[in-house]
C-alpha distance (Angstrom), angle and dihedral (degrees) to the residues before:
residue distance angle dihedral
M1 . . .
M2 3.81 . .
L3 3.77 117.9 .
D4 3.94 114.7 -112.4
T5 3.78 99.2 -139.6
T6 3.77 92.0 179.7
L7 3.79 92.7 58.5
S8 3.81 90.6 42.5
L9 3.76 92.6 54.1
E10 3.87 91.9 45.6
R11 3.76 88.7 53.1
F12 3.89 91.0 47.4
A13 3.75 90.2 51.1
W14 3.78 91.4 49.4
F15 3.87 93.0 52.1
A16 3.78 92.2 43.1
G17 3.76 90.1 51.3
R18 3.71 91.5 56.5
H19 3.83 90.4 69.2
A20 3.75 110.8 98.2
D21 3.74 95.1 -132.0
L22 3.77 100.9 40.7
S23 3.74 129.6 92.1
I24 3.68 129.2 -169.1
Q25 3.79 108.5 -129.4
S26 3.83 97.9 -178.6
L27 3.68 142.7 -10.6
A28 3.84 107.7 -156.6
L29 3.72 108.3 -176.4
A30 3.82 99.1 156.4
C31 3.81 91.8 59.9
E32 3.73 128.6 92.5
P33 2.88 106.7 -97.5
A34 3.76 99.0 21.6
Y35 3.78 114.5 -137.7
V36 3.81 147.2 174.3
S37 3.78 119.2 -135.7
V38 3.86 115.1 -150.2
R39 3.78 130.5 -179.9
N40 3.75 140.8 179.0
R41 3.73 103.6 -101.3
F42 3.79 91.4 -141.3
S43 3.79 96.1 53.0
T44 3.76 134.8 56.8
T45 3.79 92.7 -156.0
L46 3.82 104.8 42.7
S47 3.77 101.8 86.5
E48 3.80 138.6 120.0
T49 3.76 140.1 -167.7
V50 3.84 116.0 -136.9
T51 3.75 128.1 -162.4
C52 3.80 131.6 -178.8
S53 3.77 117.4 -125.4
D54 3.79 123.4 -141.1
D55 3.86 90.6 -103.8
G56 3.79 91.9 56.7
A57 3.77 102.3 -98.3
F58 3.88 124.2 136.8
I59 3.80 107.0 -133.1
T60 3.83 128.1 -168.2
S61 3.81 120.0 -135.5
W62 3.86 88.2 -101.1
G63 3.81 93.7 52.8
Y64 3.79 101.2 -99.5
R65 3.83 112.1 147.7
L66 3.78 106.4 -134.6
G67 3.77 95.3 -176.3
S68 3.78 143.5 -76.0
T69 3.81 138.5 -69.6
D70 3.79 85.7 -105.9
D71 3.88 89.4 72.4
V72 3.82 107.2 24.9
E73 3.75 92.9 160.3
G74 3.79 90.5 54.4
A75 3.81 92.2 49.3
A76 3.80 90.5 51.3
A77 3.81 91.0 48.4
R78 3.83 89.8 53.1
L79 3.81 89.5 53.6
A80 3.84 89.3 48.7
F81 3.75 90.0 53.6
L82 3.86 91.7 48.7
L83 3.79 89.5 49.5
A84 3.86 91.8 47.1
A85 3.80 93.6 -116.4
L86 3.79 129.0 156.3
P87 3.85 117.0 -107.1
A88 3.76 120.4 -94.0
């Protein structure tokens, strides 16, 4: 079965948005590659762009693997930790 990266990124954005300090800046699903841009709402510099690889891994713009589509909530929590956000 082929991975639905659009659905995976939508789910990632939803879980990331549940963190009190995170704000979803953009969810660009029609781009190649599709991505979600997330930032700490209390900082102009703490932000990250996340894509989803063909093998189901959420990857930051600097190549850090946050986790897989098997645990979207855990991957979003890792991003929250990296962006110094409070837990959901």
